[in-house]
C-alpha positions in Angstrom: 13.2 -16.5 10.3 15.6 -15.8 7.3 13.0 -15.7 4.3 16.1 -16.0 1.8 16.9 -19.3 2.6 13.4 -20.5 3.5 12.0 -20.2 -0.1 15.0 -21.5 -2.3 13.6 -25.0 -2.7 9.7 -24.9 -2.3 6.6 -23.1 -3.4 7.0 -22.8 -6.9 3.2 -23.3 -7.5 0.2 -23.4 -5.1 -1.1 -26.9 -6.6 -0.5 -29.0 -3.2 -2.2 -28.5 0.0 1.2 -28.3 1.5 2.4 -25.5 -0.8 -0.6 -23.4 0.2 0.4 -23.9 3.9 4.2 -22.8 3.3 2.7 -20.0 1.1 0.5 -18.9 4.2 3.2 -19.1 6.6 5.7 -17.2 4.2 3.1 -14.4 3.9 2.5 -14.1 7.6 6.4 -13.8 8.0 6.7 -11.4 5.4 7.3 -7.8 6.5 8.9 -4.7 5.3 12.1 -5.2 7.3 12.4 -8.8 5.8 13.3 -7.1 2.6 17.0 -7.6 2.1 18.3 -3.9 1.6 21.4 -4.9 0.0 19.3 -6.2 -3.0 17.9 -2.7 -3.5 19.5 0.0 -5.8 18.7 3.4 -4.7 19.4 6.4 -6.8 18.4 10.2 -6.0 17.6 12.9 -8.4 16.2 16.3 -8.3 12.5 16.3 -7.6 9.8 18.4 -9.4 6.8 20.4 -8.0 6.8 23.4 -5.6 9.5 24.2 -3.2 11.4 27.3 -4.4 15.0 27.1 -4.8 15.1 24.0 -2.7 14.0 21.9 -5.5 16.8 23.0 -7.5 19.5 22.1 -5.0 18.7 19.0 -3.2 18.2 15.5 -4.4 14.9 14.3 -2.9 13.3 12.1 -5.6 14.2 8.4 -5.1 14.3 5.7 -7.7 14.3 2.2 -6.1 15.5 -0.6 -8.3 14.8 -4.3 -7.3 16.2 -7.1 -9.5 13.4 -9.5 -9.6 15.6 -12.5 -11.2 17.8 -12.4 -8.0 15.1 -12.2 -5.5 15.1 -15.9 -4.5 13.6 -15.1 -1.2 10.3 -14.5 -2.8 8.2 -17.8 -3.8 8.7 -18.6 -7.3 4.5 -18.3 -7.7 4.7 -14.6 -6.7 7.7 -13.8 -8.8 5.9 -15.2 -11.6 2.6 -13.2 -10.6 5.0 -9.9 -10.3 6.0 -10.3 -13.8 2.6 -10.2 -15.0 1.0 -7.7 -12.7 3.8 -5.3 -12.5 5.0 -5.6 -16.3 4.7 -1.7 -16.7 7.3 -1.1 -14.1 9.7 -3.8 -14.9 12.8 -2.8 -17.4 14.7 -5.0 -19.8 17.1 -6.1 -17.0 14.2 -7.6 -15.1 14.2 -4.6 -12.5 11.2 -3.3 -10.7 11.5 0.4 -10.6 9.7 2.4 -7.7 9.9 6.1 -7.6 8.7 8.5 -5.0 8.8 12.3 -4.9 6.0 12.6 -2.5 7.9 14.5 0.3 10.9 17.1 0.5 12.6 14.4 2.6 15.1 11.7 1.1 14.6 9.4 3.9 10.6 9.7 3.9 10.9 9.1 0.2 13.3 5.8 0.5 10.6 4.8 3.2 7.7 5.5 0.7 9.4 3.3 -1.9 10.1 0.5 0.2 6.4 0.4 1.2 5.3 0.5 -2.1 7.7 -2.6 -2.9 6.2 -4.1 0.2 2.7 -3.7 -1.0 3.3 -4.9 -4.5 5.0 -8.2 -3.0 2.3 -8.8 -0.6 -0.3 -8.5 -3.4 1.5 -10.9 -5.6 2.1 -13.3 -2.9 -1.8 -13.3 -1.9 -3.4 -16.7 -2.3 -6.5 -16.8 -4.1 -9.6 -17.7 -2.1 -11.9 -20.4 -3.5 -15.7 -20.1 -3.4 -17.3 -20.3 0.0 -19.5 -23.2 0.9 -22.5 -21.2 0.7 -21.7 -20.1 -2.9 -20.9 -24.1 -3.9 -24.4 -24.8 -2.7 -26.1 -22.1 -4.6 -24.1 -23.1 -7.8 -25.2 -26.6 -7.1 -29.0 -25.5 -6.7 -29.0 -23.6 -9.9 -27.4 -26.6 -11.8 -30.1 -28.7 -10.6 -33.2 -26.0 -11.3 -31.4 -25.7 -14.9 -31.5 -29.5 -15.6 -35.1 -29.6 -14.2 -36.2 -27.0 -16.6 -34.2 -28.3 -19.6 -35.9 -31.8 -18.9 -39.2 -30.5 -18.7 -38.7 -28.2 -22.1 -37.8 -31.7 -23.8 -40.8 -33.3 -22.4 -43.1 -30.5 -23.6 -41.3 -30.6 -27.3 -41.6 -34.1 -27.4 -45.5 -34.1 -26.6 -45.7 -31.3 -29.0 -43.8 -33.1 -31.8 -45.6 -36.4 -31.2 -49.1 -34.6 -31.1 -48.4 -33.6 -34.8 -48.1 -37.4 -35.8 -50.8 -38.5 -38.4 -53.2 -41.6 -37.0 -55.0 -43.7 -39.1 -57.8 -44.5 -36.6 -60.4 -42.4 -38.5 
């Protein structure tokens, strides 16, 4: 399935059941392989850390840039969430910047960056789950108990005040 064309016209928000179903389907079909590689800008630099002279010679650190404004294959609700969740990774051009220098291999660092990007997008695309039926029943029970307690307190205060009234029966 081509995710780019599938999301251009839908899933702007999760306000309707049909949009939620479409979002679930998108999430199910989303994989690392579905991230368009032509939308990624990858640059290399010399890595820091141990490695002897090799560190000074080989560009193993990977900077992956991904322009969020042009990512029409990601549902709009997820892009909005990405802007909020990953605000510290987004530059003025609207690019998410992900770096990796965990290994001495350039290819493994590229794979690590793509894994990180996948995790970030998948996290933003998650559909928040509502409370369970059990939780809703518990909330309803607590509300009823609170209403009962409030009413009994009111009656007690009312009787207390009515007991203060002066009667002329003596």
